[in-house]
PDB file with one MODEL, atoms N, CA, C and O in Angstrom:
MODEL        1
ATOM      1  N   MET A   1     -35.846   9.512  30.874  1.00  0.00           N
ATOM      2  CA  MET A   1     -34.698   8.764  30.379  1.00  0.00           C
ATOM      3  C   MET A   1     -34.617   8.781  28.856  1.00  0.00           C
ATOM      4  O   MET A   1     -33.575   8.445  28.294  1.00  0.00           O
ATOM      5  N   SER A   2     -35.683   9.161  28.188  1.00  0.00           N
ATOM      6  CA  SER A   2     -35.656   9.144  26.733  1.00  0.00           C
ATOM      7  C   SER A   2     -35.040  10.409  26.145  1.00  0.00           C
ATOM      8  O   SER A   2     -34.876  10.512  24.929  1.00  0.00           O
ATOM      9  N   GLU A   3     -34.698  11.370  26.996  1.00  0.00           N
ATOM     10  CA  GLU A   3     -34.059  12.577  26.478  1.00  0.00           C
ATOM     11  C   GLU A   3     -32.649  12.257  26.003  1.00  0.00           C
ATOM     12  O   GLU A   3     -31.902  11.540  26.669  1.00  0.00           O
ATOM     13  N   VAL A   4     -32.306  12.788  24.866  1.00  0.00           N
ATOM     14  CA  VAL A   4     -30.977  12.575  24.312  1.00  0.00           C
ATOM     15  C   VAL A   4     -30.172  13.839  24.540  1.00  0.00           C
ATOM     16  O   VAL A   4     -30.620  14.946  24.243  1.00  0.00           O
ATOM     17  N   VAL A   5     -28.997  13.654  25.063  1.00  0.00           N
ATOM     18  CA  VAL A   5     -28.125  14.800  25.296  1.00  0.00           C
ATOM     19  C   VAL A   5     -27.538  15.212  23.949  1.00  0.00           C
ATOM     20  O   VAL A   5     -26.951  14.393  23.242  1.00  0.00           O
ATOM     21  N   HIS A   6     -27.700  16.478  23.602  1.00  0.00           N
ATOM     22  CA  HIS A   6     -27.265  16.945  22.287  1.00  0.00           C
ATOM     23  C   HIS A   6     -25.750  16.918  22.130  1.00  0.00           C
ATOM     24  O   HIS A   6     -25.252  16.796  21.011  1.00  0.00           O
ATOM     25  N   SER A   7     -25.020  17.028  23.209  1.00  0.00           N
ATOM     26  CA  SER A   7     -23.568  16.999  23.087  1.00  0.00           C
ATOM     27  C   SER A   7     -23.086  15.627  22.615  1.00  0.00           C
ATOM     28  O   SER A   7     -22.093  15.535  21.894  1.00  0.00           O
ATOM     29  N   VAL A   8     -23.780  14.567  23.015  1.00  0.00           N
ATOM     30  CA  VAL A   8     -23.423  13.219  22.543  1.00  0.00           C
ATOM     31  C   VAL A   8     -23.683  13.117  21.047  1.00  0.00           C
ATOM     32  O   VAL A   8     -22.860  12.564  20.318  1.00  0.00           O
ATOM     33  N   ASN A   9     -24.801  13.634  20.580  1.00  0.00           N
ATOM     34  CA  ASN A   9     -25.086  13.630  19.139  1.00  0.00           C
ATOM     35  C   ASN A   9     -24.043  14.423  18.368  1.00  0.00           C
ATOM     36  O   ASN A   9     -23.613  14.004  17.294  1.00  0.00           O
ATOM     37  N   ILE A  10     -23.641  15.546  18.899  1.00  0.00           N
ATOM     38  CA  ILE A  10     -22.628  16.372  18.229  1.00  0.00           C
ATOM     39  C   ILE A  10     -21.293  15.636  18.183  1.00  0.00           C
ATOM     40  O   ILE A  10     -20.612  15.664  17.157  1.00  0.00           O
ATOM     41  N   MET A  11     -20.907  14.976  19.279  1.00  0.00           N
ATOM     42  CA  MET A  11     -19.635  14.237  19.278  1.00  0.00           C
ATOM     43  C   MET A  11     -19.670  13.066  18.309  1.00  0.00           C
ATOM     44  O   MET A  11     -18.670  12.801  17.641  1.00  0.00           O
ATOM     45  N   ILE A  12     -20.777  12.365  18.211  1.00  0.00           N
ATOM     46  CA  ILE A  12     -20.896  11.254  17.261  1.00  0.00           C
ATOM     47  C   ILE A  12     -20.850  11.781  15.835  1.00  0.00           C
ATOM     48  O   ILE A  12     -20.228  11.162  14.971  1.00  0.00           O
ATOM     49  N   ALA A  13     -21.493  12.909  15.573  1.00  0.00           N
ATOM     50  CA  ALA A  13     -21.457  13.499  14.234  1.00  0.00           C
ATOM     51  C   ALA A  13     -20.035  13.907  13.853  1.00  0.00           C
ATOM     52  O   ALA A  13     -19.594  13.670  12.729  1.00  0.00           O
ATOM     53  N   ILE A  14     -19.323  14.522  14.798  1.00  0.00           N
ATOM     54  CA  ILE A  14     -17.926  14.907  14.531  1.00  0.00           C
ATOM     55  C   ILE A  14     -17.073  13.672  14.275  1.00  0.00           C
ATOM     56  O   ILE A  14     -16.224  13.677  13.383  1.00  0.00           O
ATOM     57  N   LEU A  15     -17.293  12.615  15.051  1.00  0.00           N
ATOM     58  CA  LEU A  15     -16.544  11.375  14.855  1.00  0.00           C
ATOM     59  C   LEU A  15     -16.807  10.779  13.474  1.00  0.00           C
ATOM     60  O   LEU A  15     -15.868  10.389  12.780  1.00  0.00           O
ATOM     61  N   LEU A  16     -18.065  10.706  13.075  1.00  0.00           N
ATOM     62  CA  LEU A  16     -18.398  10.131  11.772  1.00  0.00           C
ATOM     63  C   LEU A  16     -17.843  10.956  10.618  1.00  0.00           C
ATOM     64  O   LEU A  16     -17.372  10.401   9.626  1.00  0.00           O
ATOM     65  N   VAL A  17     -17.896  12.267  10.744  1.00  0.00           N
ATOM     66  CA  VAL A  17     -17.328  13.129   9.700  1.00  0.00           C
ATOM     67  C   VAL A  17     -15.816  12.941   9.635  1.00  0.00           C
ATOM     68  O   VAL A  17     -15.249  12.856   8.546  1.00  0.00           O
ATOM     69  N   GLY A  18     -15.166  12.875  10.786  1.00  0.00           N
ATOM     70  CA  GLY A  18     -13.716  12.675  10.812  1.00  0.00           C
ATOM     71  C   GLY A  18     -13.295  11.337  10.233  1.00  0.00           C
ATOM     72  O   GLY A  18     -12.310  11.254   9.498  1.00  0.00           O
ATOM     73  N   VAL A  19     -14.042  10.288  10.564  1.00  0.00           N
ATOM     74  CA  VAL A  19     -13.728   8.962  10.010  1.00  0.00           C
ATOM     75  C   VAL A  19     -13.954   8.959   8.504  1.00  0.00           C
ATOM     76  O   VAL A  19     -13.154   8.389   7.763  1.00  0.00           O
ATOM     77  N   GLY A  20     -15.016   9.577   8.050  1.00  0.00           N
ATOM     78  CA  GLY A  20     -15.282   9.645   6.611  1.00  0.00           C
ATOM     79  C   GLY A  20     -14.196  10.392   5.855  1.00  0.00           C
ATOM     80  O   GLY A  20     -13.764   9.952   4.790  1.00  0.00           O
ATOM     81  N   ILE A  21     -13.755  11.513   6.398  1.00  0.00           N
ATOM     82  CA  ILE A  21     -12.677  12.282   5.754  1.00  0.00           C
ATOM     83  C   ILE A  21     -11.377  11.481   5.745  1.00  0.00           C
ATOM     84  O   ILE A  21     -10.648  11.494   4.753  1.00  0.00           O
ATOM     85  N   THR A  22     -11.087  10.789   6.835  1.00  0.00           N
ATOM     86  CA  THR A  22      -9.854   9.988   6.909  1.00  0.00           C
ATOM     87  C   THR A  22      -9.874   8.851   5.897  1.00  0.00           C
ATOM     88  O   THR A  22      -8.872   8.605   5.225  1.00  0.00           O
ATOM     89  N   ILE A  23     -10.993   8.159   5.782  1.00  0.00           N
ATOM     90  CA  ILE A  23     -11.097   7.064   4.806  1.00  0.00           C
ATOM     91  C   ILE A  23     -10.979   7.602   3.390  1.00  0.00           C
ATOM     92  O   ILE A  23     -10.316   6.988   2.553  1.00  0.00           O
ATOM     93  N   TYR A  24     -11.602   8.724   3.107  1.00  0.00           N
ATOM     94  CA  TYR A  24     -11.490   9.342   1.786  1.00  0.00           C
ATOM     95  C   TYR A  24     -10.046   9.713   1.489  1.00  0.00           C
ATOM     96  O   TYR A  24      -9.567   9.492   0.377  1.00  0.00           O
ATOM     97  N   TRP A  25      -9.343  10.279   2.475  1.00  0.00           N
ATOM     98  CA  TRP A  25      -7.949  10.684   2.290  1.00  0.00           C
ATOM     99  C   TRP A  25      -7.067   9.469   2.020  1.00  0.00           C
ATOM    100  O   TRP A  25      -6.171   9.534   1.179  1.00  0.00           O
ATOM    101  N   ILE A  26      -7.308   8.361   2.720  1.00  0.00           N
ATOM    102  CA  ILE A  26      -6.508   7.148   2.516  1.00  0.00           C
ATOM    103  C   ILE A  26      -6.689   6.621   1.098  1.00  0.00           C
ATOM    104  O   ILE A  26      -5.715   6.251   0.444  1.00  0.00           O
ATOM    105  N   PHE A  27      -7.934   6.586   0.619  1.00  0.00           N
ATOM    106  CA  PHE A  27      -8.180   6.044  -0.721  1.00  0.00           C
ATOM    107  C   PHE A  27      -7.686   6.964  -1.833  1.00  0.00           C
ATOM    108  O   PHE A  27      -7.312   6.480  -2.901  1.00  0.00           O
ATOM    109  N   LYS A  28      -7.676   8.261  -1.613  1.00  0.00           N
ATOM    110  CA  LYS A  28      -7.262   9.195  -2.650  1.00  0.00           C
ATOM    111  C   LYS A  28      -5.775   9.549  -2.598  1.00  0.00           C
ATOM    112  O   LYS A  28      -5.291  10.265  -3.475  1.00  0.00           O
ATOM    113  N   TYR A  29      -5.048   9.072  -1.604  1.00  0.00           N
ATOM    114  CA  TYR A  29      -3.653   9.453  -1.415  1.00  0.00           C
ATOM    115  C   TYR A  29      -2.806   9.111  -2.644  1.00  0.00           C
ATOM    116  O   TYR A  29      -1.998   9.933  -3.075  1.00  0.00           O
ATOM    117  N   ASP A  30      -2.977   7.903  -3.221  1.00  0.00           N
ATOM    118  CA  ASP A  30      -2.186   7.508  -4.381  1.00  0.00           C
ATOM    119  C   ASP A  30      -2.547   8.325  -5.617  1.00  0.00           C
ATOM    120  O   ASP A  30      -1.698   8.522  -6.486  1.00  0.00           O
ATOM    121  N   ASP A  31      -3.766   8.797  -5.716  1.00  0.00           N
ATOM    122  CA  ASP A  31      -4.133   9.655  -6.849  1.00  0.00           C
ATOM    123  C   ASP A  31      -3.469  11.020  -6.735  1.00  0.00           C
ATOM    124  O   ASP A  31      -3.056  11.607  -7.735  1.00  0.00           O
ATOM    125  N   TRP A  32      -3.373  11.514  -5.516  1.00  0.00           N
ATOM    126  CA  TRP A  32      -2.780  12.833  -5.302  1.00  0.00           C
ATOM    127  C   TRP A  32      -1.258  12.794  -5.336  1.00  0.00           C
ATOM    128  O   TRP A  32      -0.637  13.768  -5.761  1.00  0.00           O
ATOM    129  N   ASN A  33      -0.639  11.701  -4.902  1.00  0.00           N
ATOM    130  CA  ASN A  33       0.820  11.561  -4.841  1.00  0.00           C
ATOM    131  C   ASN A  33       1.242  10.272  -5.535  1.00  0.00           C
ATOM    132  O   ASN A  33       1.603   9.305  -4.864  1.00  0.00           O
ATOM    133  N   PRO A  34       1.204  10.239  -6.865  1.00  0.00           N
ATOM    134  CA  PRO A  34       1.542   8.995  -7.557  1.00  0.00           C
ATOM    135  C   PRO A  34       3.035   8.684  -7.450  1.00  0.00           C
ATOM    136  O   PRO A  34       3.872   9.576  -7.316  1.00  0.00           O
ATOM    137  N   ASN A  35       3.331   7.406  -7.513  1.00  0.00           N
ATOM    138  CA  ASN A  35       4.702   6.934  -7.489  1.00  0.00           C
ATOM    139  C   ASN A  35       5.162   6.772  -8.932  1.00  0.00           C
ATOM    140  O   ASN A  35       4.719   5.847  -9.612  1.00  0.00           O
ATOM    141  N   PRO A  36       6.049   7.658  -9.421  1.00  0.00           N
ATOM    142  CA  PRO A  36       6.442   7.571 -10.831  1.00  0.00           C
ATOM    143  C   PRO A  36       7.311   6.344 -11.091  1.00  0.00           C
ATOM    144  O   PRO A  36       8.246   6.054 -10.344  1.00  0.00           O
ATOM    145  N   ILE A  37       6.983   5.634 -12.163  1.00  0.00           N
ATOM    146  CA  ILE A  37       7.759   4.463 -12.566  1.00  0.00           C
ATOM    147  C   ILE A  37       8.322   4.746 -13.944  1.00  0.00           C
ATOM    148  O   ILE A  37       7.574   4.971 -14.896  1.00  0.00           O
ATOM    149  N   ASN A  38       9.638   4.733 -14.049  1.00  0.00           N
ATOM    150  CA  ASN A  38      10.297   4.944 -15.331  1.00  0.00           C
ATOM    151  C   ASN A  38      10.442   3.602 -16.022  1.00  0.00           C
ATOM    152  O   ASN A  38      10.960   2.653 -15.435  1.00  0.00           O
ATOM    153  N   THR A  39       9.987   3.514 -17.269  1.00  0.00           N
ATOM    154  CA  THR A  39      10.074   2.251 -17.990  1.00  0.00           C
ATOM    155  C   THR A  39      11.507   1.932 -18.381  1.00  0.00           C
ATOM    156  O   THR A  39      11.820   0.768 -18.632  1.00  0.00           O
ATOM    157  N   ASP A  40      12.397   2.931 -18.442  1.00  0.00           N
ATOM    158  CA  ASP A  40      13.791   2.682 -18.789  1.00  0.00           C
ATOM    159  C   ASP A  40      14.481   1.862 -17.703  1.00  0.00           C
ATOM    160  O   ASP A  40      15.326   1.019 -18.002  1.00  0.00           O
ATOM    161  N   GLU A  41      14.127   2.107 -16.456  1.00  0.00           N
ATOM    162  CA  GLU A  41      14.774   1.411 -15.350  1.00  0.00           C
ATOM    163  C   GLU A  41      14.220   0.013 -15.147  1.00  0.00           C
ATOM    164  O   GLU A  41      14.896  -0.841 -14.573  1.00  0.00           O
ATOM    165  N   HIS A  42      13.016  -0.233 -15.601  1.00  0.00           N
ATOM    166  CA  HIS A  42      12.367  -1.509 -15.342  1.00  0.00           C
ATOM    167  C   HIS A  42      12.213  -2.292 -16.640  1.00  0.00           C
ATOM    168  O   HIS A  42      11.118  -2.381 -17.195  1.00  0.00           O
ATOM    169  N   THR A  43      13.292  -2.844 -17.106  1.00  0.00           N
ATOM    170  CA  THR A  43      13.240  -3.685 -18.290  1.00  0.00           C
ATOM    171  C   THR A  43      13.229  -5.138 -17.864  1.00  0.00           C
ATOM    172  O   THR A  43      13.393  -5.447 -16.684  1.00  0.00           O
ATOM    173  N   SER A  44      13.039  -6.016 -18.806  1.00  0.00           N
ATOM    174  CA  SER A  44      12.994  -7.435 -18.466  1.00  0.00           C
ATOM    175  C   SER A  44      14.364  -7.922 -17.979  1.00  0.00           C
ATOM    176  O   SER A  44      14.434  -8.839 -17.160  1.00  0.00           O
ATOM    177  N   ALA A  45      15.447  -7.323 -18.470  1.00  0.00           N
ATOM    178  CA  ALA A  45      16.776  -7.721 -18.025  1.00  0.00           C
ATOM    179  C   ALA A  45      17.009  -7.348 -16.563  1.00  0.00           C
ATOM    180  O   ALA A  45      17.578  -8.131 -15.803  1.00  0.00           O
ATOM    181  N   SER A  46      16.572  -6.164 -16.175  1.00  0.00           N
ATOM    182  CA  SER A  46      16.775  -5.756 -14.790  1.00  0.00           C
ATOM    183  C   SER A  46      15.880  -6.546 -13.847  1.00  0.00           C
ATOM    184  O   SER A  46      16.243  -6.764 -12.691  1.00  0.00           O
ATOM    185  N   ILE A  47      14.726  -6.975 -14.319  1.00  0.00           N
ATOM    186  CA  ILE A  47      13.846  -7.790 -13.477  1.00  0.00           C
ATOM    187  C   ILE A  47      14.464  -9.158 -13.264  1.00  0.00           C
ATOM    188  O   ILE A  47      14.416  -9.684 -12.153  1.00  0.00           O
ATOM    189  N   SER A  48      15.045  -9.749 -14.305  1.00  0.00           N
ATOM    190  CA  SER A  48      15.668 -11.063 -14.139  1.00  0.00           C
ATOM    191  C   SER A  48      16.924 -10.971 -13.274  1.00  0.00           C
ATOM    192  O   SER A  48      17.246 -11.917 -12.554  1.00  0.00           O
ATOM    193  N   ASP A  49      17.638  -9.842 -13.335  1.00  0.00           N
ATOM    194  CA  ASP A  49      18.809  -9.672 -12.476  1.00  0.00           C
ATOM    195  C   ASP A  49      18.410  -9.534 -11.018  1.00  0.00           C
ATOM    196  O   ASP A  49      19.148  -9.965 -10.133  1.00  0.00           O
ATOM    197  N   SER A  50      17.271  -8.949 -10.758  1.00  0.00           N
ATOM    198  CA  SER A  50      16.845  -8.752  -9.375  1.00  0.00           C
ATOM    199  C   SER A  50      16.411 -10.050  -8.721  1.00  0.00           C
ATOM    200  O   SER A  50      16.321 -10.113  -7.495  1.00  0.00           O
ATOM    201  N   ARG A  51      16.140 -11.078  -9.492  1.00  0.00           N
ATOM    202  CA  ARG A  51      15.745 -12.362  -8.928  1.00  0.00           C
ATOM    203  C   ARG A  51      16.943 -13.176  -8.469  1.00  0.00           C
ATOM    204  O   ARG A  51      16.772 -14.180  -7.776  1.00  0.00           O
ATOM    205  N   GLY A  52      18.115 -12.781  -8.826  1.00  0.00           N
ATOM    206  CA  GLY A  52      19.313 -13.494  -8.395  1.00  0.00           C
ATOM    207  C   GLY A  52      20.014 -14.164  -9.561  1.00  0.00           C
ATOM    208  O   GLY A  52      19.460 -14.270 -10.655  1.00  0.00           O
ATOM    209  N   ASN A  53      21.221 -14.609  -9.322  1.00  0.00           N
ATOM    210  CA  ASN A  53      21.989 -15.287 -10.354  1.00  0.00           C
ATOM    211  C   ASN A  53      21.519 -16.718 -10.519  1.00  0.00           C
ATOM    212  O   ASN A  53      21.122 -17.373  -9.556  1.00  0.00           O
ATOM    213  N   ASP A  54      21.570 -17.190 -11.749  1.00  0.00           N
ATOM    214  CA  ASP A  54      21.252 -18.592 -11.989  1.00  0.00           C
ATOM    215  C   ASP A  54      22.407 -19.480 -11.548  1.00  0.00           C
ATOM    216  O   ASP A  54      22.218 -20.675 -11.320  1.00  0.00           O
ATOM    217  N   SER A  55      23.610 -18.904 -11.426  1.00  0.00           N
ATOM    218  CA  SER A  55      24.756 -19.708 -11.019  1.00  0.00           C
ATOM    219  C   SER A  55      24.590 -20.233  -9.603  1.00  0.00           C
ATOM    220  O   SER A  55      25.087 -21.314  -9.287  1.00  0.00           O
ATOM    221  N   GLU A  56      23.909 -19.497  -8.753  1.00  0.00           N
ATOM    222  CA  GLU A  56      23.663 -19.978  -7.391  1.00  0.00           C
ATOM    223  C   GLU A  56      22.759 -21.200  -7.407  1.00  0.00           C
ATOM    224  O   GLU A  56      22.966 -22.144  -6.645  1.00  0.00           O
ATOM    225  N   ASP A  57      21.759 -21.179  -8.274  1.00  0.00           N
ATOM    226  CA  ASP A  57      20.841 -22.308  -8.343  1.00  0.00           C
ATOM    227  C   ASP A  57      21.518 -23.537  -8.936  1.00  0.00           C
ATOM    228  O   ASP A  57      21.317 -24.647  -8.444  1.00  0.00           O
ATOM    229  N   THR A  58      22.324 -23.356  -9.991  1.00  0.00           N
ATOM    230  CA  THR A  58      22.975 -24.500 -10.610  1.00  0.00           C
ATOM    231  C   THR A  58      24.052 -25.069  -9.706  1.00  0.00           C
ATOM    232  O   THR A  58      24.310 -26.273  -9.732  1.00  0.00           O
ATOM    233  N   GLY A  59      24.685 -24.220  -8.905  1.00  0.00           N
ATOM    234  CA  GLY A  59      25.699 -24.709  -7.968  1.00  0.00           C
ATOM    235  C   GLY A  59      25.065 -25.589  -6.906  1.00  0.00           C
ATOM    236  O   GLY A  59      25.647 -26.597  -6.507  1.00  0.00           O
ATOM    237  N   ALA A  60      23.908 -25.229  -6.457  1.00  0.00           N
ATOM    238  CA  ALA A  60      23.219 -26.031  -5.444  1.00  0.00           C
ATOM    239  C   ALA A  60      22.778 -27.359  -6.042  1.00  0.00           C
ATOM    240  O   ALA A  60      22.785 -28.377  -5.350  1.00  0.00           O
ATOM    241  N   ARG A  61      22.400 -27.367  -7.296  1.00  0.00           N
ATOM    242  CA  ARG A  61      21.965 -28.623  -7.940  1.00  0.00           C
ATOM    243  C   ARG A  61      23.167 -29.533  -8.185  1.00  0.00           C
ATOM    244  O   ARG A  61      23.047 -30.752  -8.062  1.00  0.00           O
ATOM    245  N   SER A  62      24.319 -28.967  -8.528  1.00  0.00           N
ATOM    246  CA  SER A  62      25.476 -29.795  -8.822  1.00  0.00           C
ATOM    247  C   SER A  62      26.003 -30.470  -7.557  1.00  0.00           C
ATOM    248  O   SER A  62      26.580 -31.554  -7.635  1.00  0.00           O
ATOM    249  N   ARG A  63      25.814 -29.850  -6.403  1.00  0.00           N
ATOM    250  CA  ARG A  63      26.245 -30.471  -5.164  1.00  0.00           C
ATOM    251  C   ARG A  63      25.366 -31.666  -4.807  1.00  0.00           C
ATOM    252  O   ARG A  63      25.831 -32.614  -4.174  1.00  0.00           O
ATOM    253  N   GLU A  64      24.109 -31.622  -5.207  1.00  0.00           N
ATOM    254  CA  GLU A  64      23.212 -32.731  -4.903  1.00  0.00           C
ATOM    255  C   GLU A  64      23.511 -33.954  -5.762  1.00  0.00           C
ATOM    256  O   GLU A  64      23.276 -35.080  -5.324  1.00  0.00           O
ATOM    257  N   ASP A  65      24.030 -33.756  -6.991  1.00  0.00           N
ATOM    258  CA  ASP A  65      24.294 -34.877  -7.898  1.00  0.00           C
ATOM    259  C   ASP A  65      25.441 -35.727  -7.471  1.00  0.00           C
ATOM    260  O   ASP A  65      25.770 -36.704  -8.144  1.00  0.00           O
TER     261      ASP A  65
ENDMDL
END
């Protein structure tokens, strides 16, 4: 019963190598395919516009008063 079947060892080795390669690929994906960010498109004005209008917030406050 102490004999180890070599095919099981080979399958476990293939599994571990495959998992290692997959984890490496996941962590390196952003280095290989970066997402370019243009600073011209992302200014402080465009960030404040993306949060919504202040008129919506003030309108809701005026209804409560």
